[in-house]
N, C-alpha and C positions, 0 to 999 in steps of 0.2 A: 361673711366677713368681707367688707368692701375695702379695708385698708390693705394695700399691697405690702407683702413682705419682700424686700429687695433680695435678689439672689446674686451671688458672685458670678460674673465679674463686674457688677454695677459699679461705676466709678465712685459713687458716694461711699461705698463700703471701704474704699481704699484711701480715704481722706481722714485727717485728724479732725475730730468734732470740736466745735466751738464751746468755750465756757458759757455757763448761764449765770445770771445774777440771781442767786437763790431767793432774794427778798423782793424781786421785781416781778410783777405779773404772776403772783402766786396761783391764781385760778388757772392761768394758762398752763403752768407746770402741772397742776392737778389734772387738767383735761388731757394733757399729753401722757401723763402717767397712767390714767385710766385706759386710754387707747392702747398704750404699750402692753399693759396688763392683759387686756382682752385679746390682743394679737398673740401674746405669749401663751395664754391658756388655750386659745383656739388651735394653735399649732402644737400643743402639748410640750412646750419648752420649759426649761428650768430658769431661763433668764433671757433678757432681750435688751439691746442697746438702741437708743433713739435712731441712730443712722440706719438701722436695719428696716425702719419703716419710712425712711426718707427725710428724717428730721436731723440736721447736722449739729445737734446739741449734746453736751456731756451729761447724759441722763441714762440710767440703767434701772431695770427692775429684775428681781430674782425671787425664787421661792424654793424651799425644800422643807418638807414636813410642816412644822409650825413656824418656820422662819420665813418672813416676807420682807422684801426690801424695795423701797423706792428711793433712789439716790441721785442727787444733783452734784456735779463736779466731783465725782469719786476719785480718790487717790489710793493706790495700793503700794505698800512697801513690804519687803520680807520681814517676818517676825522670827528670825532665826535662820539657820543654814539648811535645815532639813528639807529635802525635796521628795516628791512622790511622782509616780507616773500616773497620768490620768487619761483614760480612754474617752475621747470627746467627739461629739457630733455637733452640728451647728445648723440652725434653721435656715441660714443664708447660704450654706454649702450642703445642700441635701444629698444624701447618699454617701457621704464621705465620713469615715471614722478615722481619727488620728490619735496616736499615742503621744501625749504632750507631757513634758516634765514641768511641774509647777511647784511652787513653795507650799509646804505642808500647812504653815500658818502665816497669816499676813496681818499687818497693821493696816486698818482701813478707815479712812476719814471721808466724810461726805455731809452734805446738807440734805435734810429730808423734805418732803412735800409741804411741811408746815414752817419751813425756814429755820429748823432747829439743827444745830451742829452736832455731829456724832463722831466719836473717836473710839474705835473698838478693835479688838483682836479677834480674828476669825480663824477657825480651823475646819477640817473635814470638808464636806460638800460645799457649804457656803463660801469657803476660801477659794475653792476651784471655780465656782460660779463667778465671783467678782473678778477673778483674774481673767477669765475668758471674756466677760462682758467689757471690762476696761480695755482689753486688747482691741475690741471693736472700736472703741472711742479713739484709738490711736491709728486706725486704718489697717489693723491686722485681723485677718480671718484665718480659719483653718487651712485655707488654700496656701497660706504662707509657711506651712509646716510640712516637712517630709512625712509621708504616710509611714507610720510605725518606725520612724527613725530614732536614732540615738541622740539626736540633738535638735535644737530649735533652728529653723532657718532665720537668718537675720533680715527680715522684712524686704526681700527682693520683690519688686512689683511683677507679679505673674503676667501682667499684660504686656510687659516689655521684655520678658524672657523669651529667648529664641526657642524654636520647637525642639532643637537637639538638647538644649539645657533642660527644658521641661520634661523630655523623655527620660533623662537621667535622674530627675528629682524623685 
């Protein structure tokens, strides 16, 4: 696999990704999605965001059992107040597992690789995957969360955190 998977603290992982025009350059989107899919499978992941391979665009892929996703400009909103704890790892933060509080169900909107609009409600593992991957699109990685903590960290930039603050996190 020649495509590099960016690792934290690469600065691209800490930036907000740019929106795509879902109907412009459709073949370009399909080529990027195929590349993302191959990288995700190669690294045995459940999801991948374009910034993780150095493409600063709002595109994600995901998979779980028979559910497969290629999404452009995805947006996630809670679909209720119920939350769950999710034990998560990340291809860009290898060796780190973090317990993260996520919404149990989400309202998820996106454009697919064919330029078709989708508006769905997701639960279970797909809900957790899209929340994790859309965090990447906003410059958030598992490095932004306290390990096994009781709350989410509010996006401090770990690159600018002092060593004494990092030691207490």
